[in-house]
C-alpha positions as CSV (number, residue, x, y, z in Angstrom):
1,X,0.0,0.0,0.0
2,X,1.4,3.3,-1.0
3,X,2.0,5.5,2.1
4,X,0.8,9.1,2.2
5,X,3.0,12.0,3.1
6,X,2.3,13.9,6.3
7,X,3.4,17.5,6.7
8,X,3.8,18.7,10.3
9,X,3.6,22.4,10.3
10,X,4.8,24.4,13.2
11,X,4.1,27.9,11.8
12,X,1.6,29.9,13.7
13,X,-0.6,32.1,11.7
14,X,-2.0,35.4,13.1
15,X,-5.2,37.1,12.2
16,X,-4.8,40.4,10.5
17,X,-6.1,43.3,12.5
18,X,-9.0,44.2,10.2
19,X,-11.8,46.1,11.7
20,X,-15.2,44.5,11.2
21,X,-16.8,47.9,10.9
22,X,-15.0,48.5,7.6
23,X,-17.0,45.7,6.0
24,X,-20.5,46.5,4.8
25,X,-21.7,43.2,6.2
26,X,-19.9,41.5,9.0
27,X,-18.8,37.9,8.2
28,X,-21.0,35.4,10.0
29,X,-19.6,31.9,10.1
30,X,-22.5,30.3,11.9
31,X,-24.6,27.8,10.1
32,X,-27.0,26.3,12.7
33,X,-29.9,28.2,14.1
34,X,-30.6,28.6,17.8
35,X,-33.7,26.4,17.4
36,X,-31.4,23.5,16.6
37,X,-30.0,23.8,20.2
38,X,-26.5,23.1,18.8
39,X,-24.7,23.1,22.2
40,X,-27.2,20.5,23.5
41,X,-26.8,18.3,20.4
42,X,-24.5,15.7,21.9
43,X,-26.4,15.4,25.2
44,X,-29.7,14.9,23.3
45,X,-28.0,12.3,20.9
46,X,-26.4,10.4,23.7
47,X,-29.5,10.4,25.9
48,X,-31.3,8.8,23.0
49,X,-28.6,6.1,22.8
50,X,-29.0,5.6,26.6
51,X,-32.8,5.1,26.2
52,X,-32.2,2.5,23.5
53,X,-29.7,0.7,25.8
54,X,-32.2,0.7,28.6
55,X,-34.7,-1.1,26.4
56,X,-32.1,-3.8,25.7
57,X,-31.3,-4.1,29.5
58,X,-35.0,-4.4,30.3
59,X,-35.5,-7.2,27.9
60,X,-32.6,-9.1,29.4
61,X,-33.8,-8.5,33.0
62,X,-37.3,-9.7,32.1
63,X,-35.8,-13.1,31.1
64,X,-34.5,-13.8,34.6
65,X,-37.1,-16.4,35.6
66,X,-35.0,-19.2,37.2
67,X,-32.0,-19.5,39.5
68,X,-30.0,-20.8,36.6
69,X,-30.9,-17.7,34.5
70,X,-29.8,-15.5,37.4
71,X,-26.6,-17.4,38.0
72,X,-25.6,-17.0,34.4
73,X,-26.5,-13.3,34.5
74,X,-24.5,-12.7,37.6
75,X,-21.4,-14.4,36.1
76,X,-21.7,-12.3,32.9
77,X,-21.8,-9.0,34.8
78,X,-19.0,-9.9,37.2
79,X,-16.7,-10.9,34.3
80,X,-17.5,-7.7,32.5
81,X,-17.1,-5.5,35.5
82,X,-13.7,-6.9,36.4
83,X,-12.6,-6.6,32.8
84,X,-13.5,-2.9,32.7
85,X,-11.6,-2.2,35.9
86,X,-8.5,-3.4,34.1
87,X,-5.3,-4.9,35.4
88,X,-5.0,-5.1,39.2
89,X,-2.1,-6.2,41.4
90,X,-0.7,-9.2,43.4
91,X,-3.0,-10.5,46.1
92,X,-0.1,-12.4,47.6
93,X,1.9,-9.3,48.4
94,X,2.4,-8.6,52.1
95,X,0.0,-6.1,53.6
96,X,2.7,-5.1,56.2
97,X,0.1,-3.8,58.6
98,X,1.3,-1.4,61.4
99,X,-0.8,-0.3,64.3
100,X,0.6,3.2,65.0
101,X,-1.4,4.0,68.2
102,X,-4.4,2.9,70.2
103,X,-7.2,5.2,71.5
104,X,-10.1,4.6,73.8
105,X,-13.6,6.1,74.1
106,X,-16.6,5.4,76.1
107,X,-19.3,6.5,78.5
108,X,-19.7,4.5,81.7
109,X,-18.5,1.4,79.9
110,X,-21.7,0.7,78.0
111,X,-20.7,2.6,74.9
112,X,-16.9,2.1,75.3
113,X,-14.7,1.0,72.4
114,X,-11.1,1.2,71.4
115,X,-9.5,2.3,68.2
116,X,-6.3,1.1,66.6
117,X,-4.9,3.5,64.1
118,X,-3.6,1.4,61.2
119,X,-1.5,1.7,58.1
120,X,-1.3,-1.2,55.6
121,X,-0.1,-1.6,52.0
122,X,-2.8,-2.6,49.5
123,X,0.0,-2.6,46.9
124,X,3.7,-2.6,47.9
125,X,4.5,1.0,49.1
126,X,0.9,2.1,48.3
127,X,-0.3,2.9,51.8
128,X,-3.9,2.9,53.2
129,X,-4.7,4.8,56.4
130,X,-7.4,3.2,58.5
131,X,-9.0,3.2,61.9
132,X,-10.1,-0.1,63.5
133,X,-12.9,0.2,66.0
134,X,-12.8,-2.6,68.6
135,X,-15.6,-3.7,71.0
136,X,-15.0,-3.6,74.8
137,X,-13.8,-7.2,75.5
138,X,-15.4,-7.1,79.0
139,X,-18.8,-7.0,77.2
140,X,-18.1,-8.8,73.9
141,X,-15.7,-11.7,73.5
142,X,-13.7,-12.1,70.3
143,X,-13.7,-13.2,67.6
144,X,-16.2,-10.7,66.1
145,X,-18.1,-10.2,62.9
146,X,-16.4,-7.4,61.0
147,X,-17.7,-4.4,59.1
148,X,-15.7,-2.4,56.5
149,X,-16.8,1.2,56.5
150,X,-15.9,3.3,53.4
151,X,-16.2,7.1,53.4
152,X,-18.0,9.4,51.0
153,X,-16.5,12.5,49.5
154,X,-15.3,14.3,52.6
155,X,-11.8,15.7,52.8
156,X,-11.6,14.3,56.4
157,X,-12.8,10.8,55.3
158,X,-12.6,8.4,58.2
159,X,-12.2,11.3,60.7
160,X,-15.4,13.1,59.6
161,X,-17.9,13.0,62.4
162,X,-20.7,11.0,60.6
163,X,-18.1,8.6,59.2
164,X,-16.9,7.9,62.8
165,X,-20.4,7.4,64.2
166,X,-21.1,4.2,62.2
167,X,-18.0,2.2,63.2
168,X,-18.3,3.6,66.8
169,X,-21.9,2.4,67.0
170,X,-20.9,-0.9,65.5
171,X,-18.0,-1.4,68.0
172,X,-20.1,-0.4,71.0
173,X,-22.5,-3.2,70.0
174,X,-20.1,-6.0,69.5
175,X,-18.9,-5.6,65.9
176,X,-15.4,-4.9,64.9
177,X,-15.4,-2.1,62.3
178,X,-12.6,-0.8,60.1
179,X,-12.9,2.6,58.4
180,X,-10.4,3.4,55.6
181,X,-9.5,6.6,53.8
182,X,-10.2,6.4,50.0
183,X,-7.6,7.7,47.7
184,X,-7.3,11.5,47.6
185,X,-9.1,11.9,50.9
186,X,-8.1,11.9,54.6
187,X,-4.5,11.1,54.9
188,X,-4.3,9.8,51.3
189,X,-3.8,13.0,49.2
190,X,-2.2,12.1,45.9
191,X,-0.6,15.5,45.7
192,X,1.2,17.0,48.7
193,X,0.0,20.4,47.5
194,X,-3.6,21.5,47.0
195,X,-4.7,19.0,49.7
196,X,-8.4,18.2,50.0
197,X,-9.5,18.5,46.3
198,X,-11.2,15.1,46.7
199,X,-13.5,14.8,43.7
200,X,-11.3,16.8,41.5
201,X,-8.3,14.5,42.2
202,X,-10.5,11.5,41.5
203,X,-11.2,12.9,38.1
204,X,-7.5,13.7,37.5
205,X,-6.6,10.2,38.5
206,X,-9.1,9.0,35.9
207,X,-7.4,10.8,33.0
208,X,-4.3,8.5,32.9
209,X,-6.3,5.5,34.2
210,X,-8.7,5.6,31.2
211,X,-5.8,5.4,28.7
212,X,-4.5,2.3,30.5
213,X,-7.9,0.5,30.5
214,X,-8.3,1.2,34.2
215,X,-10.6,3.5,36.2
216,X,-10.3,5.5,39.4
217,X,-12.6,2.8,40.8
218,X,-9.8,0.2,40.1
219,X,-7.8,1.7,43.0
220,X,-10.8,2.0,45.3
221,X,-11.9,-1.6,44.6
222,X,-8.4,-3.0,45.2
223,X,-8.1,-1.1,48.5
224,X,-11.3,-2.7,49.7
225,X,-10.2,-6.2,48.5
226,X,-7.0,-5.9,50.5
227,X,-8.9,-4.3,53.5
228,X,-11.0,-7.5,53.6
229,X,-7.8,-9.6,53.3
230,X,-6.5,-7.7,56.4
231,X,-9.7,-8.2,58.4
232,X,-9.7,-11.9,57.6
233,X,-6.1,-12.2,58.8
234,X,-7.0,-10.9,62.3
235,X,-7.5,-13.6,64.9
236,X,-10.3,-11.5,66.5
237,X,-12.4,-11.5,63.3
238,X,-14.7,-14.2,62.1
239,X,-13.5,-14.5,58.5
240,X,-16.8,-15.7,57.1
241,X,-18.7,-12.8,58.7
242,X,-17.8,-9.7,56.7
243,X,-20.1,-6.7,56.1
244,X,-19.5,-3.5,54.1
245,X,-21.3,-0.2,54.4
246,X,-20.7,3.4,53.2
247,X,-22.5,6.6,52.2
248,X,-22.5,8.6,49.0
249,X,-19.1,7.9,47.4
250,X,-18.8,5.3,50.0
251,X,-22.1,3.9,48.8
252,X,-20.6,3.6,45.4
253,X,-17.6,1.7,46.8
254,X,-19.9,-0.5,48.8
255,X,-22.0,-1.3,45.7
256,X,-18.9,-2.3,43.8
257,X,-17.3,-4.5,46.4
258,X,-20.5,-6.2,47.4
259,X,-21.1,-7.1,43.7
260,X,-17.6,-8.4,43.0
261,X,-16.3,-9.9,46.2
262,X,-17.9,-13.1,47.4
263,X,-16.6,-12.6,50.9
264,X,-19.0,-9.7,51.5
265,X,-21.7,-11.5,53.5
266,X,-23.8,-8.4,54.3
267,X,-24.0,-5.0,52.5
268,X,-25.7,-1.6,53.1
269,X,-24.9,1.1,50.6
270,X,-26.3,4.5,51.6
271,X,-27.4,7.5,49.4
272,X,-26.2,6.2,46.1
273,X,-28.2,3.3,44.5
274,X,-31.0,4.5,42.3
275,X,-30.5,3.9,38.6
276,X,-28.2,5.1,35.7
277,X,-30.7,4.7,32.9
278,X,-33.6,6.4,34.9
279,X,-31.9,8.7,37.4
280,X,-28.3,9.8,37.3
281,X,-28.0,10.5,33.6
282,X,-31.5,11.8,32.6
283,X,-32.1,13.8,35.9
284,X,-28.7,14.9,37.0
285,X,-25.4,14.1,35.3
286,X,-22.6,11.6,35.4
287,X,-20.7,11.7,38.7
288,X,-17.0,11.6,39.2
289,X,-14.6,9.2,37.4
290,X,-15.0,6.2,39.6
291,X,-18.8,6.2,39.3
292,X,-18.6,5.7,35.5
293,X,-17.6,2.2,34.3
294,X,-16.7,2.1,30.6
295,X,-19.4,0.6,28.5
296,X,-21.7,-0.5,31.3
297,X,-24.9,0.9,29.8
298,X,-24.3,-0.7,26.5
299,X,-23.5,-4.0,28.1
300,X,-26.4,-3.8,30.4
301,X,-25.2,-3.1,34.0
302,X,-27.4,-0.8,36.0
303,X,-27.4,0.0,39.7
304,X,-29.8,-2.8,40.4
305,X,-27.3,-5.2,38.9
306,X,-24.9,-4.5,41.8
307,X,-27.6,-6.0,44.0
308,X,-28.5,-8.8,41.7
309,X,-24.8,-9.9,41.3
310,X,-24.7,-10.8,45.0
311,X,-28.2,-12.3,45.3
312,X,-29.4,-13.7,47.7
313,X,-26.9,-12.3,50.2
314,X,-28.4,-9.7,52.6
315,X,-28.4,-6.3,51.0
316,X,-30.0,-3.0,52.3
317,X,-30.4,0.1,50.2
318,X,-30.5,3.3,52.2
319,X,-32.0,6.4,50.7
320,X,-33.2,9.9,51.5
321,X,-36.4,11.5,50.3
322,X,-34.8,14.8,49.2
323,X,-31.6,13.2,47.9
324,X,-30.3,14.3,44.5
325,X,-30.1,10.5,43.9
326,X,-33.9,10.2,43.4
327,X,-35.7,8.3,46.2
328,X,-38.4,7.0,43.9
329,X,-35.7,5.3,41.7
330,X,-34.0,3.9,44.8
331,X,-37.3,2.2,45.6
332,X,-37.6,1.0,42.0
333,X,-34.2,-0.5,42.2
334,X,-35.0,-2.2,45.5
335,X,-38.2,-3.7,44.0
336,X,-36.4,-5.0,40.9
337,X,-33.7,-6.5,43.1
338,X,-36.2,-8.0,45.6
339,X,-37.9,-9.8,42.7
340,X,-34.6,-11.5,41.9
341,X,-33.9,-12.4,45.5
342,X,-37.4,-13.9,45.6
343,X,-36.4,-16.3,42.8
344,X,-33.9,-17.7,45.3
345,X,-36.6,-17.9,48.1
346,X,-35.0,-15.1,50.2
347,X,-36.9,-12.0,49.4
348,X,-36.4,-10.8,53.0
349,X,-32.7,-10.5,52.4
350,X,-33.2,-7.5,50.1
351,X,-34.6,-4.4,51.8
352,X,-34.7,-0.7,51.7
353,X,-35.0,2.1,54.3
354,X,-35.5,5.8,53.7
355,X,-35.1,9.0,55.8
356,X,-37.0,12.2,55.2
357,X,-34.1,14.5,54.6
358,X,-31.5,15.6,52.1
359,X,-28.4,13.6,50.9
360,X,-26.3,12.4,53.8
361,X,-25.7,9.6,56.3
362,X,-28.3,10.8,58.8
363,X,-28.8,9.1,62.2
364,X,-31.7,6.9,61.1
365,X,-29.7,5.6,58.2
366,X,-26.5,5.1,60.3
367,X,-28.5,3.2,62.8
368,X,-30.2,1.2,60.0
369,X,-26.7,0.2,58.7
370,X,-25.6,-1.2,62.1
371,X,-28.9,-2.9,62.8
372,X,-28.7,-4.6,59.4
373,X,-25.2,-5.8,60.2
374,X,-26.1,-7.1,63.6
375,X,-29.1,-9.0,62.2
376,X,-27.3,-10.8,59.5
377,X,-23.7,-11.0,60.8
378,X,-24.4,-11.7,64.5
379,X,-28.0,-13.0,64.5
380,X,-29.1,-10.2,66.8
381,X,-32.3,-8.4,65.7
382,X,-31.9,-5.5,68.2
383,X,-33.2,-1.9,68.1
384,X,-29.9,-0.4,69.0
385,X,-29.5,3.4,68.6
386,X,-26.9,6.1,69.0
387,X,-26.8,7.7,72.4
388,X,-27.0,11.4,72.8
389,X,-23.6,13.0,72.3
390,X,-22.1,9.8,70.8
391,X,-18.5,9.6,72.0
392,X,-16.3,10.4,69.0
393,X,-12.8,11.7,68.4
394,X,-11.6,15.0,67.1
395,X,-10.4,14.7,63.5
396,X,-6.7,15.3,64.4
397,X,-6.8,12.4,66.8
398,X,-7.7,9.8,64.2
399,X,-4.4,10.2,62.3
400,X,-2.6,7.0,61.5
401,X,0.6,8.3,59.9
402,X,3.3,10.3,61.6
403,X,2.9,13.4,59.4
404,X,-0.8,13.0,58.5
405,X,-0.1,12.0,54.9
406,X,0.7,8.6,53.5
407,X,2.8,10.1,50.8
408,X,5.3,11.4,53.4
409,X,6.1,7.8,54.4
410,X,9.6,7.0,53.0
411,X,9.3,5.3,49.6
412,X,5.5,5.8,49.4
413,X,3.9,5.6,46.0
414,X,0.9,7.3,44.5
415,X,-1.8,6.3,42.0
416,X,0.3,8.2,39.4
417,X,3.4,6.1,40.2
418,X,1.4,2.9,39.8
419,X,0.0,4.1,36.5
420,X,3.5,5.0,35.3
421,X,4.6,1.5,36.2
422,X,1.9,0.0,34.0
423,X,2.5,2.6,31.3
424,X,6.1,1.6,31.0
425,X,5.2,-2.1,31.0
426,X,2.8,-1.5,28.1
427,X,5.3,0.5,26.2
428,X,7.5,-2.6,25.9
429,X,4.5,-4.8,25.1
430,X,3.4,-2.4,22.3
431,X,6.8,-2.4,20.8
432,X,6.7,-6.2,20.5
433,X,3.2,-6.1,19.1
434,X,4.1,-3.6,16.4
435,X,7.0,-5.7,15.3
436,X,4.8,-8.7,14.9
437,X,1.6,-7.4,13.2
438,X,1.1,-6.1,9.7
439,X,-0.8,-2.9,8.7
440,X,-4.2,-4.7,8.3
441,X,-3.9,-6.1,11.9
442,X,-2.9,-2.7,13.2
443,X,-5.9,-1.1,11.5
444,X,-8.3,-3.7,12.9
445,X,-6.9,-3.1,16.4
446,X,-7.5,0.6,16.2
447,X,-11.1,0.0,15.0
448,X,-11.7,-2.4,17.9
449,X,-10.4,0.1,20.5
450,X,-12.0,3.3,19.1
451,X,-15.2,1.8,17.7
452,X,-14.7,3.2,14.2
453,X,-16.5,1.1,11.7
454,X,-15.1,0.3,8.2
455,X,-16.2,3.1,5.8
456,X,-18.6,0.8,3.9
457,X,-20.5,0.2,7.1
458,X,-21.0,3.8,8.0
459,X,-24.3,5.2,6.6
460,X,-24.2,7.9,4.0
461,X,-24.7,11.5,5.1
462,X,-27.5,13.8,4.0
463,X,-26.8,17.5,3.3
464,X,-28.9,20.6,3.8
465,X,-27.9,23.7,1.9
466,X,-28.2,26.8,3.9
467,X,-27.4,29.3,1.2
468,X,-24.5,31.7,0.8
469,X,-22.9,34.0,3.3
470,X,-21.0,37.2,2.9
471,X,-17.2,37.1,2.3
472,X,-14.8,38.5,4.9
473,X,-13.1,41.6,3.6
474,X,-9.7,39.9,3.9
475,X,-10.8,37.2,1.4
476,X,-12.7,39.2,-1.2
477,X,-9.8,39.2,-3.6
478,X,-9.5,35.4,-3.7
479,X,-12.9,34.0,-2.8
480,X,-15.7,33.6,-5.3
481,X,-18.4,32.6,-2.9
482,X,-18.9,30.9,0.5
483,X,-21.6,28.3,0.8
484,X,-23.2,27.3,4.1
485,X,-24.5,23.8,4.6
486,X,-25.2,21.2,7.3
487,X,-23.9,17.6,7.0
488,X,-26.1,15.2,8.8
489,X,-25.0,11.9,10.3
490,X,-26.4,9.4,12.7
491,X,-29.8,9.4,10.9
492,X,-29.9,13.2,11.0
493,X,-29.3,13.4,14.8
494,X,-25.8,14.8,14.5
495,X,-25.5,18.1,12.6
496,X,-22.0,19.1,11.3
497,X,-22.1,22.8,10.2
498,X,-19.7,23.6,7.3
499,X,-18.6,26.4,5.1
500,X,-17.3,25.9,1.5
501,X,-14.8,28.5,0.4
502,X,-14.7,28.5,-3.4
503,X,-11.5,30.2,-4.9
504,X,-11.8,32.6,-7.9
505,X,-9.0,30.6,-9.6
506,X,-9.6,27.1,-11.0
507,X,-9.7,24.7,-8.1
508,X,-6.8,22.2,-7.8
509,X,-8.4,20.0,-5.2
510,X,-10.4,20.1,-2.0
511,X,-9.1,20.5,1.6
512,X,-11.1,19.9,4.7
513,X,-10.1,22.5,7.3
514,X,-10.6,21.5,11.0
515,X,-9.9,23.8,14.0
516,X,-10.5,22.7,17.6
517,X,-12.0,26.2,18.4
518,X,-14.3,26.2,15.4
519,X,-14.2,26.2,11.7
520,X,-13.6,30.0,11.3
521,X,-11.2,30.4,14.2
522,X,-8.2,30.9,11.9
523,X,-9.1,32.5,8.6
524,X,-5.4,33.1,7.6
525,X,-4.9,29.3,7.4
526,X,-7.9,29.1,5.1
527,X,-6.6,32.0,3.1
528,X,-3.3,30.1,2.5
529,X,-5.1,27.1,1.2
530,X,-7.3,29.3,-1.1
531,X,-4.2,31.1,-2.5
532,X,-2.9,27.6,-3.4
533,X,-6.1,27.2,-5.4
534,X,-7.8,24.8,-3.0
535,X,-11.5,24.6,-2.4
536,X,-11.8,24.7,1.3
537,X,-14.5,23.0,3.3
538,X,-14.3,24.2,6.9
539,X,-16.3,22.0,9.2
540,X,-17.1,21.6,12.9
541,X,-16.9,18.0,14.0
542,X,-19.4,17.0,16.7
543,X,-18.9,18.7,20.0
544,X,-16.7,21.4,18.4
545,X,-17.3,24.9,17.2
546,X,-21.0,25.6,17.1
547,X,-21.8,22.4,18.9
548,X,-19.2,22.8,21.6
549,X,-21.0,22.0,24.9
550,X,-20.3,24.1,28.0
551,X,-21.4,22.1,30.9
552,X,-21.0,22.6,34.7
553,X,-17.7,22.9,36.4
554,X,-18.1,19.5,38.0
555,X,-15.5,18.4,35.5
556,X,-13.1,21.3,35.9
557,X,-12.9,23.1,32.6
558,X,-9.3,24.1,33.2
559,X,-8.3,20.4,33.5
560,X,-10.7,18.5,31.3
561,X,-12.3,20.9,28.8
562,X,-15.9,22.1,28.9
563,X,-17.7,18.9,27.9
564,X,-16.8,16.3,30.6
565,X,-20.4,15.5,31.2
566,X,-21.0,14.6,27.6
567,X,-17.8,12.6,27.5
568,X,-18.8,10.4,30.4
569,X,-22.3,9.9,28.8
570,X,-20.5,8.5,25.8
571,X,-18.0,6.6,28.0
572,X,-20.8,4.8,29.8
573,X,-22.1,3.7,26.4
574,X,-18.7,2.4,25.4
575,X,-18.3,5.2,22.9
576,X,-15.2,7.3,22.4
577,X,-15.3,10.9,21.1
578,X,-12.2,10.1,19.1
579,X,-14.1,7.3,17.4
580,X,-17.3,9.3,16.8
581,X,-15.4,12.3,15.5
582,X,-13.2,10.1,13.2
583,X,-16.3,8.7,11.6
584,X,-17.6,12.2,11.1
585,X,-14.4,13.1,9.3
586,X,-14.5,10.0,7.2
587,X,-18.0,10.4,5.9
588,X,-17.4,14.0,5.2
589,X,-14.3,13.1,3.1
590,X,-16.2,10.3,1.4
591,X,-19.0,12.6,0.5
592,X,-16.7,15.3,-0.8
593,X,-14.7,12.8,-2.9
594,X,-17.9,11.6,-4.5
595,X,-19.5,14.9,-5.3
596,X,-18.3,17.8,-7.4
597,X,-20.5,20.3,-5.6
598,X,-22.1,20.6,-2.2
599,X,-25.4,21.3,-4.1
600,X,-25.4,17.8,-5.7
601,X,-27.4,15.0,-4.1
602,X,-25.5,12.2,-2.3
603,X,-24.4,9.6,-4.7
604,X,-24.6,5.8,-4.3
605,X,-22.1,4.5,-1.7
606,X,-20.7,2.1,-4.2
607,X,-19.6,5.0,-6.5
608,X,-15.8,5.0,-6.9
609,X,-13.9,7.8,-5.2
610,X,-13.3,10.7,-7.6
611,X,-10.6,12.6,-5.8
612,X,-8.5,12.4,-2.7
613,X,-9.0,15.0,0.0
614,X,-6.4,16.9,1.9
615,X,-6.9,17.4,5.7
616,X,-5.6,20.5,7.4
617,X,-6.0,20.2,11.2
618,X,-5.3,23.1,13.6
619,X,-5.1,22.0,17.3
620,X,-4.4,18.8,19.1
621,X,-8.0,17.6,19.4
622,X,-8.7,17.7,15.6
623,X,-5.1,16.6,14.8
624,X,-5.7,13.4,16.7
625,X,-8.9,12.8,14.7
626,X,-7.1,13.5,11.4
627,X,-4.4,11.0,12.2
628,X,-6.9,8.3,13.0
629,X,-8.9,8.9,9.8
630,X,-5.8,8.8,7.7
631,X,-4.6,5.5,9.2
632,X,-8.0,3.8,9.0
633,X,-9.0,4.9,5.4
634,X,-5.8,6.1,3.6
635,X,-7.4,5.8,0.2
636,X,-9.6,8.8,1.0
637,X,-6.8,11.3,1.7
638,X,-3.9,12.9,-0.3
639,X,-2.1,14.2,2.8
640,X,-2.6,15.5,6.3
641,X,-1.2,18.8,7.6
642,X,-1.0,19.5,11.3
643,X,-0.1,22.9,12.7
644,X,1.3,21.6,16.0
645,X,2.7,18.4,17.4
646,X,0.3,16.0,19.2
647,X,1.3,14.7,22.6
648,X,1.7,11.0,23.0
649,X,-0.8,9.3,25.4
650,X,2.2,7.8,27.1
651,X,3.3,11.3,28.1
652,X,-0.1,12.2,29.3
653,X,0.1,9.3,31.8
654,X,3.7,10.1,32.8
655,X,2.9,13.7,33.7
656,X,0.2,12.6,36.2
657,X,-1.7,15.9,36.7
658,X,-2.1,16.6,33.1
659,X,-3.9,19.4,31.3
660,X,-5.5,17.3,28.6
661,X,-9.0,17.5,26.9
662,X,-11.0,14.6,28.2
663,X,-12.6,14.0,24.8
664,X,-9.2,13.0,23.5
665,X,-9.1,10.0,25.8
666,X,-9.7,6.5,24.5
667,X,-10.3,3.8,27.1
668,X,-7.6,1.2,27.0
669,X,-5.8,2.7,24.0
670,X,-2.3,2.2,25.4
671,X,-2.9,-1.5,25.7
672,X,-2.6,-1.5,21.9
673,X,-1.3,1.7,20.3
674,X,-0.2,5.3,20.9
675,X,-0.1,8.5,18.9
676,X,3.5,7.9,17.6
677,X,2.3,4.6,16.2
678,X,-0.3,6.5,14.1
679,X,2.4,8.8,12.8
680,X,4.7,5.9,12.0
681,X,1.9,4.2,10.1
682,X,1.5,7.1,7.6
683,X,5.1,8.0,7.4
684,X,6.7,7.8,3.9
685,X,8.5,4.6,3.1
686,X,12.3,5.0,3.6
């Protein structure tokens, strides 16, 4: 196959300082009307895809009639879930637990308990800070049932008052309870500066993890697995009596570990479980990185499945009437799960409690957690309750490490160090793969990772002509006309606004101009192409230019771009923006190559390509798309011009805290290829 030539241009063009008021009619590069809601386009499109995925999930759920049906369903989802979490670590590595100090609390003996401050290694040199709440041995004799308590999104984590009260209540009633700090919380900051970012750091961790086929949840899951390993190693713990409970983000973690780890006998997730299809995505928005598992909606894994995967083990959903995780959908999830538990003959082991309040681990819910644990772990159905002024510690007392930060322990490693290890391991693996696979195999691999279909399988576009627009004063000498049109893909649901600049001289070919800030963001580059007698089609790929979404700051715009919400909607569906945008570029190029004029109707897809198209891409986001398109369908393109270098994904992981547009991430890409591999693939033969 003849290789194409890629020109990497590093010259920066500057707009001339022409005053718009000198033109009789100001140039207007917009094509879409406000009625089309262009900035909502991707959210509307992806929401429709989610609705279709829900229908598929519902059909599968409705077929769960027998225990054999359910057992197969459970196994399918567990296998999928573990695969999406990616590569984990060695379960045989030593935990090296160290009790750093012991504290005591109590009122007149009845509510007394002790606390061991603990540090252990869930991965060698990856430290977990924890507090182990122990019953009073004069009242309760070991060994004890044990409860793992996981914190929600509080900077204080295990030291936060409400996250102390559950293990304190458990210990004062005869259960050993261990509370751990999740990554980026409590004593486990992943940066020793800007402490306490919490959710923001979870999302930053997600950036590199996604490229490695991991998730922020991978680290949280593994910490819990190893925490249970530690509990089972203690002589004062009954190894077959393990419960897990947590609130909010801790409810997420509880849901994951209860679904995946057979050792979790009893579970009580609080203020989280409701439903992805019905609640979180249509009514609010995707949450932080660990709460979004790649492809889970397309596969068919909703919140209720976390309960179904563990059926018929005792499971309690806790909810609040005014929670932003809708209470009505929590009840729906509980009913759907209870129906499955009933197939096993244990409907009573699936239950739900609600509290009339806002989001939070309120007293009624905390007490419900501990009562549920006592019932199913200890066989004690008792109406225990928190005493007034429940004895708890000041936050600075529940510090397990000498300096209050695990990263200050000599040799300590962060999530970023662990991802760098895997990144370097994959670098060597990719080198071997590239040496042993031909171009066809490489192309097939990219398609599999990105989701880009062969060109023949992508439906034809339709085109709506929007008429001509005025010509910018700077281009009047070289432009004959500018045509406005909309290229429609995805059965008309995706609108790609475009401008066709026709030169006054005879055209010597067609160039597609892409700019990550919009199709008219750099008119001097377009002018250069026109002076070279090129017909220029400047187009906004989905989610760029006129359709660029500007969502909430939940996914910090400075770090991730303005469309983190839409990215994670696609991520949950198993779609990559790189893949979707690459298909946009491919069908535009195909359409242009088959048509002499944008006014012509779309020709039959079997028509032979008439001309090859040049791509000019300005900016890293569109440059990445151009490279993918050129590698996957080289017969469409004459050459690719980039105005700046594109960072390797390897470097994004190595940096750690990286300024990188989230839409440029492809889940698991580094397992198979990197940006330099794309460049190498279209490099001229030596």
